[in-house]
N, C-alpha and C positions, 0 to 999 in steps of 0.2 A: 567576236571578232578572235581569230588564233595567230600564234607566233608564225611569222615568215623572215624568210632570209632577206638581211639587209645589202640590198647591193643597188649599185648607182642607177638612177633614172636618165631617161634621155633628155636631153638639150631640145630637143625637137620636139619634146611632147605637146600636142595641143591642149588649149584651154587650160593651160596651168594658171591657179589661182589662191591665192592665201587662204589657207584654211581656219575654221572655227578655232582651232587649238592656239595658231599663230598669233591670230587677234587676241585671243586670250592672254597669252604670254606679253603681247605690246601693252596692252592695259595694265598687267600688272608692274612692268616697268615703269611705267609712268609715275609710281608713288615714288620710285627713287629719283625721278626727274624732279617734281615735286618738292622733294628733301633739299635736293641739292640746290634748288632756285630759291628756296627760303632761307637757307643758310646764307646764299649769295647777297640776299635782300638786305639782310640783319647787317651783315659786315659792311657792305656799304653804305647803309644808314649811319652806322658809327665811324665814317671814315677809315674804316680799316681796308683800303682799298688793294693795294698789294696783296696783303694776308687772303682776302679775299677771293682776289681773280684765281690766286694759287691753290686756294682749297677748293673752289669749285672746278677747276681743270682736273685737278686729280679724283677727285671723286664721282664726276661724269666721265672720266675715263674707263672705271671699272662698269659703269652703266653700261655705256656705248660699245665697250669691248666684249662684255659677256652677250649682251643683245646681237652684235654681229657675229660672231662666231658662230651662235644658235643659227640664225638667220641663213648662213651659207651653207652649213651644215643641210641643214632641212630642205635647203633647194635641191641639194645632191640627193639625199639619203632618205628623205622621208617616207616612211611605210605605214605609220598611222596605226600600227598595231597595239597592244596593250603594253609591252616594255617600254616602246617607244614614248606611249602617251605618259606612263607613270615618272620616266626619265625627265620628260619635258616640266610635268609637275613638279619635280624634285627641285628644276634649274629655278623655277617662280618662287619656292619656297626659299631658295637661295637668296633671291633678290629682296625679299622682303625682311629677310634678316642683316642683308646688305643695307637696306635702306634706313632701317632701325638703328644703324650704326654709325650712318653719316654725320649726325651731328655731333659725336664724340672726336671721330676722326677730323671732322671740321674745324672744330674748336680748339680740340684740347690735341690733336694731332696722336690720338689713341685708335688705331684702326684694328683693335682686336674684336670687335664685332662685325666691322667691316669685312675684315679679310677671314673670318669665319664663313659669314655669307658668300664671298666671292670665291672659296673652296668649294663650299657644297655646289655652288654651279658649274665650276670648272670640272670636279670630278665625275659629276651627270653626264657631261658634254665628253669627256674622257672614256666614261662607259660605251656612250654611242661610237666614241670613233672604233673601240675595241671589238665592238661587234659590228661596224663595218668591215674591219681588218678581216672579221672572221667569215664574210660573206664574200669577200673579192679574191683576186689572184693577181701576181704579178704586182707590176707598177702599184696598181690601183691599192693592192694590198700593203705596201710600202709606203705610199705617201698617207694613208690611214695611221698605221702603225707610229710614222715620223709625227703625225698631230697628237697620236696618244702621249708619246715620251715628252715631247714638247710641252704639253700642256700638264703634265706630272711635276716635269723640272721647274716651272715656272712658278708652281703651288706651291712647290719647297721651296724657293725663294721668298714666296710672299710670307709662308708661315717664318721663316728666317728673319724677316723685314720685323717681326715684333720684337725678336730679342735685341735687336740693334739700339744704341743710343738714340735717344731722340732727336737729338741734333743732326744725324746724319741719316734719318728717316726719309727726309723729302728727297735727298740726292739718291738713296738707294733707291726710291719709289722710281726715280727716272732710269734709272738702269733696269729694272724689270718690266718697265714697260716697253722700253727697246727690245727685251727678249721676248716676251709678248708679241709684238708688232711683228718680231723676225720667224715666227713658228710657222705662217701659212708662207711666207716666201722660201724658207728651206723646203718644206713638207710638199710643195707643188712644182720643184725644180725638174723632177722628172716626169711629172702626170699631172695633168689639169683634173681637179673635181669637177661634176658633170652638173653646177649650177646651171639653173635655167634663166636666160637674159631677162624674158617678162616676169617673170616671178620675183626675182632680186629686185627689179626696178618697181615693180609692186609693191614690196616688202619696205623697200627703203621710203616710196611716197607715203604708205601708210602711217609709218612711224613718225615721218617728219609733220603729217595732219594731226595726229595726236601728240606731238611736242607742240604746235601751235596753238592746239585746243586747250592744252596747260596753262600756256601763256594766256589766253583769253579768261581762262578760269581764275588763273592767278590774279590778273588784274581786276575781275569783277569782286572778287571778295576785298582785293585793297580799296575800290571804290565804295563800296557796301561800310567797310570800316571807317574810312575817311568822313562819309555821309555824315556822320553823327558828331563831325566838328561844326561849330556855329560856322554860319556862312561860307561853306565849304564849296558846294556847287558849282559855283561860277570859276573855281579854279580849276575844280574836277572834271568839267563837262570837256573842254578842251583836251586836256591828256586822255581821256576818255575815247572819245573821238578820233584823235590823231591815232591811239594806239590801235583802234581797229581799223582803221586805213590801211596800217602798217602790216597788221597780221594778213587782212584779205590779199594785200599787194602783195607779201611774201607768198602765200599760198599759189597766186596767179602766176607769178614769175617763176617757181619751184616745177610747176606741171606744163610751162608752155611749150616744151619740147618732147617728142618721144625718145627718151634718152636710153630705152633698151636697145634702140637700133643701133646704139655705139658699144656695146657692152659685148665684143665680139671672143675676145678670151682674156687672161691674167694680165697681159701688158695694160689694157685698158680695164680692167676691172678691178685692181688692186689700188691704183692710185684712187679711184672714182670713190670707191666703197671706205678707204683710210680717210679721204680728204671730207668726207660726211661726218667724221668727229667736229671740225669747224662749223658746218651747216647746223648740224642738229644742237649743238651746245650753245651756238650764237641765238637759234631758233627760240630754245629754253630760255637765255638770258633777256630776251626781247619783254618776255613776262615781268621777269625780276627786274629789268631796268624802270619798265612801267610803275611798278610798285616802288620804287624808289624815288621817280618822279612823283608820285601821288604824296608820300610821305614828306618829301621837302617841301609841298604844296601847302600842306597841313604843318610845317614847322616841327617835323617828328626826326628830322636829321641831323647831322653836324655836317654835311657837307656843303659845297659852296654851289650857286644856282648852277654853273658850267660842268661842274664835276655831277650832278644829278642829272641833268641832261645828258652829257657823255656815256652815262649807264644806259641810255636808250640808244643812242646814237651810232656807238660802237659796235654793238653787237648787229645791229641791220646793216651797217655798212659791211661789216665779215660776211652776213648772208650774202645780201649782194654779190660781193667780189668773187666767193667761193661757188655760188650758183653759177655765175660767169665762167669762173675757171674751171669746173670740172665736166660742163656739160654746155651750157647755153652756147657758148662761144663755138661751138663744134657745128653750131646749125646756123649762125648767123650768116646773112651774107651784106658784104660791104662794110666800109668805115662806119658810117652811119650807127648800123646795127650793133655793131661791136661796141661801139661806146655807150649806149647807151647805160647799161649797168655799172661800169665804173665810173661813168660821170654821175651817177642817181649816188653812188655811195660816198664820193665827194661832197658832194650836194647836201647830203644826210646830215655829215660831219660837220658841215657849215652850219647846220642848223642847232647847234648847241650854243651858239653864239646868239640867238635870236632872243633870250629873254624867257618869261614865263610861258611862252605860247610855242616852244622848242618844238614838243611833241607832235603838237598839231599843224606846224610848218614841216616836220618829218613825215607826216603823214600825207600831206599835199603832193610832198616830193615823192613817195611811192606810189599814190595815186597817180600822177602825171607819167612815172616811170612806165607804169602798165598801159598807161594810154598811148603814148609814144611809140612804146614796142609794138601796140596792137597795130598803131598806123602803119608803121613802117614796114612790119610784116605783111598786111595788106597791099600796099603799094608793091611790094616784090612779088605777089601770087600773079598780080596784075599784069605786071610786066612779064613775068617768065610764058 
């Protein structure tokens, strides 16, 4: 495998699919997702709800944003040669360092290790953008250079964050988040990178599957641990069954429509891509919520029953609403189809007040949502 110039790939390229390196990249990122979820479980179980949710969203942003930036870059410029592979492996190393720093960032507001890992990831991507700039001309070159400059500026900001007083770090974090989000918007004002709609839709779908799989894995481990408690099986089975129904339904609902057909340009793609922060973070939080519900069932939390139930219901409701908002609603026909997911989200939240069987009830609501959606879609096709 030899060095080749890095120029944009065609958006009309046929049979574009995720590569083994991209799949490996996703699997390594799940380590960080699991760390974030584990810290959220501990915080909620100790009834540190506000701090737990804030810390979870902060650490999840670093995971999601680094993954997202690599994914869109790879969709436009993946040449799969030796330098490209090495740069990607460096980014994977960075996310592993970031993962190791998540507990300190979450619990002690000490971002040193996390920022180090994040900077490693981002500097490797900066090198990729500089390489793309070297192979491009005109507007494409300016776009790549703007990305590289923006990334460097943001990384200097993250390093400076470590020297800031601890009391102001969370507010400065939000400023840096806004700066990071603005880099693609500014870079692509005069030129749109040649990302591939089918490839992007597949990449997001694969990462969603992996995150949902992590939720199942985390819940399974929690059930296994709780089974050591005396006579806990009767309490755990409804939670486990309801949790499975929720995750199965989440998968079904996410892949119910061909979203790549709508990703025609940045006007549609940027809000869709950014909105996936809520979809992915809530999908991961479903597993954390199920763990909290299990710990409450065996008496290991300081939460009330309703609060423990809401730790499952809120992320499920957010997942449903944002899947509807970002792409499902654009493919629904008629008021009945449009109302299915929003009404399901409200019904899921109401399940929090149904007592110890709340997760099972939420799972039944999720299953009913799929059944109603399939039925309405079938009637629409027959009437067309």
